[in-house]
N, C-alpha and C positions, 0 to 999 in steps of 0.2 A: 506494499501498500504506498500510497505518497504519504507526504508529513500535513498536507492538508486531510488528506482520508484518516489520518490516524487521528487527529486531533477532532475531528469531526466525532470518529467513537468514541473518542474518550466523554467528550461533552456529553453524550446521550448517556454512557453508561454514569455518569457523572450524575446527572440528574436523576436517573432509576435508584443511584446509592442512595441519595438526598431524598428522595421520598420513603425509602425504608428505615433510613437511620431517623427521621422525623417524625417518626409514626410511634404512638403511645405504648406499642407494645415494645418497641428498640428501647427506648426510654425507660422502663418500669423495667427492662431485664438489666439494663445496666445498673440501677439504682440495687435491684435485687443483688447481685453481683458484686457488689460494692459494700460493703460492709462500713468501711468507713464514712458514708456519705449515708446522710439522716435525710429522710422526704420532706423534713419541714425546711433545712437548709437549700437543698436545691430539687423544686419544685419539678414534678415531672412535665407540665404544662408549659415549662419557659427556656427547660433545658435546652429544647432541640434549636430555637433559635440562634444560638452561639455557634452553631456549627453549619449555617449558611452561610455560603461567599457573598461578598458584597454584591455582584454582580445579579445574584438570583435575590435578594433581600426584599425587595417589590413583590416579587412570587411566594412569599411566606405563608402565606392563609393558602395559596392553591397546594403548596407542596406541605402543609400539615392536614389537609383535606384531602389529598391523596394517600397519604399515608395513614389516616383512620380507614379508608377504603381497601389498604392492605392489609391492617387488621383483623377487617368482616371477611375479607375472602379466605384469609389464612383459618380464621375460626372456623367457615362453612367448611375448608378442606380438611378439618381435623374431626370436623362432626360426621363428613363423608366416608373419612376414614375407619372410624370406629364403627362405622354402620357395617363396611366390608370385614372387618375383622370379626363382627360378632357371626356374619353371616357365614363366613369360611371358617372359622375355629371350631376346631374338632372338640367333640366331651364339655359341651358345654351345659346342655341340657339330659345327658345319659341317656338319649334316644336315637337311633338309627333313623333317618330319614328317608322314605321309599325311591326318591331320587335325589341327585347329587345338586344340593343346593346352589341357587341360581340368583344373580342380582344382576341385570342388564341395565341398560343406559335410560330406559322408561322409571323403573325401578330408581334409583338414582336422582331425576328430575323432579319425579313426585315428592321422594323425602326432602331433597332440595327446597321446595313449595312449602311442606309441614312444619321447615326449621322457621322458613323466615316469617311464618305465618304465626306462631308460638313464638317467636324472639321479637327484640325490638329492631329498630332498623340499624342498630350499631351492635352485631355481634360480637364485636371484639372488646365490645365491655364486658363480656365474660370473663376474659385473661385476667382482666385488672381488678385492685380493688380486692384482691382476696380476704385481706384483713383491714380493719379500719387502721393501721397504722402504714398500709399501704398507703393512701392515699387521705390524708387528714381531712379534705373537704368532703368527704363523700360521709352521707348520711347514715345513720344503722338502717333505718327502714330502706333507701334505696339499696344497701347491700344485701339487706334479708330479700329485696325483688328479686335482684340481678340473681341471686344463688337457688329461689326457688323458680325463676324461667330457664335458668340454666340446669336444674333437675329434671322440669318439665321436657325439656328437647331431648335429653339423655333417656329418659322413661318410652317417649316415642321411637326414637333411633330404635333402643329396644325391640319394642313391640313389632317394628317395620322389620327387624330381623329376625325375631321369633317367626312372624309370618312367611320371610323367604327361606329358611332354613325349614319347615314345614309343608308348603306347598308343589314342592316337588318342581318340574318342568314348565309350571302355569307362571304366566306374568301376574302382578299382585294385582291389577285390573281383572282378572278374570275369577278372583275370589269371590264365591258368594255371599259373604258379609262384609259389608267396608270398613266393618269394627277389627275384623280379626279375630285372634286367638288371643288370652290374655299372656303374658311373654313369662317365660320361665321364673322363677325367682333369682335362679345360677344365674341367667344372661344379664337380670338388672343387675345386682351385684357387680358381677363383673362390668358392664358398662359405668357404671356408678367409682369405682375404684380408677378405673382408665380414665374418668373424667378427669377424678380429682387429682392425680399423679401426675396429667398431661396438661390440664386446659388451664394452665398458670404460664405469666410471665416467665422465661429463665429457663423453664423445662427443655433438658434436650429435644424430644420430638418438635416440640413447636419451633426452635430453632433451627433444625431440621431441613423441616417443611416451608420455612419464609425465606431460605437458601435456595429449594427448589423453586418457589414462586419466583423470586429475583430473576434467575436464568432465566426461566420461561418468558417472565414479564421485558425482556432484555432483548432477549430475540426476538420477540414479537415487535416495540419498539424499534429495533432495528429496521424490519420488516416494511414499519410504514413509516420510516422517515429516514431512509436513508438508501440513496444517495440524497443528498439534499441540496444538490445544485442539477441547471438547466443542462442537459448533455451539449447543448447547442452554443449557448451563448456561456456559460462557465459561471452565469450570476446564480446568486442563490434563489432557491422559490419560495414564492411569495403565499401567505395565507391568510385569508381574512376574516379573522376570528368572531368579530361579530355578523358574518354572513348566515351560512349555515350551522355553523359550531361542529363541523366534521371536518375531519383532514381532507387535503385539498384531493381532486380525483385524480389528478398523476400520481401521487403517493397511496391515496385507498386502493388503489389500484392490487395494493404488494398484498400478499397471500398472507395471513398468521396461521401457522400450522396449527395443527393438534397437538394439544398440549403431552406431556408424557403421562405414561399408566401412571391411572391415579386418579387423574385430575380431567379427565373427560366432562362431567357433569359441570365442571367449572370454565367451561369455553365461554361462555356469555359474561362473564364475570370477570377473565384476563381481557377479552379484547375491547369492554368499556374501559379496564384500568390502560391497557397501552393505547387505547384512542386518547385518552387525557395525558397522561405523561407524553405520548408525542406530541398532542397539541403544547404544551406548556416548553418543551423543549425546541420546536419549532421558531416558537415566537422570541424565545430567548438566543437562540443560533440568528436568527435575522439581524438579531442587535448586536450580539457581541461575537461574530465569528470571526470577522476582520479583527477586532482587538486582540484573539488568539493567536490567530493568522501572522500577528507581526512578528518580524523576527527579532527573537532573546525573550520574547515576552515570560514563556513559559518557564523560562532558567532564570531571568531576574526573578518572578515571583516564587520559585522552590527555593533560591538563594537569601530571600526572605525570612522565610518560613522555619 
C-alpha cells in the first residue's frame, strides 16, 4: 500500500478503536481491573472524553453514542451465545431428545426480538452497575430493576433453549403451543450461573466477544468507507450528511460480508453500526486527511507524545 492508503486505513482503525474505548463497558472494565482507582475519583461517564484526540473532539457525543451501541450489541451477542450453548450442551436435563437439537437462524431472530421486547433499549446497561459501588449515581431501585429484567431475559432464553432441545427437527414456529414447555430447573440454574459469571464488565468472555465484534466492525467499515478517493480525480469523495443520512452510493455498493460463525443473527446490528461509524469517519477524513497526509505530521506527533 502507498503511504496515503496506510494513513487512511489507520484513521479508519483509529475511529473504530475510539468507539470501543469510549463505551461504558470498556471504561467500567478499566475501573474493575484497577483496584487503586475509585469510582468516585474517576467517574465512568467522564473518563473516556480524555482519550479523544483533538481532531475528533467535536464528535465526542457521537463516539459515546456509538460506544453505547457497541455495549448493546455485545450484550445481545452474549445472550444469543447463551441460547446456543444451552441448546447444544449435553446432559443438562438428563433426557435424550428423539432428534438432535437444532437452532436455526429463524429461532435466533425470534429470540432476539423477544430479548429486545423484555429488555430496555439499552441492553448494555445489564453489564454495568453490578453493585452500588460500581456506579455511585445509580439508585437501589434502578439496580434492582436491571437485575429483574436481566433475570427475565435469562429465563426466556432457558425456555426457548428447552423448546429447541425437545422439539427435534421441527422449527419453533411449528410447535403446537406458543408458550412451550416449562424449562427444566437444571437448565434454568445453568443459565443463571452463566449470566452471573459472564455478564459483567471485565469478564473474560465479554472481553473476547468485544474483540471479535471490533474485528468484524473494522472489516465492515473498510468495506463501506475505503477507498475514500475518486479513482479518476484523486480527490476525496464527498458526503452529504444532511441529505439521506446514508453512505454515498459509490461507497454503499461495497459488500459487508456475513459475520463470523455465531454472529449471524447480529447482521442487522453490525451493518447499522458499520454505517454509522463509516459516516463519522468519512466526515472526519474529508476535513482532516490532508492534515494527516502532511509530510512529517505523524512523526512530529509521535515525538511529542
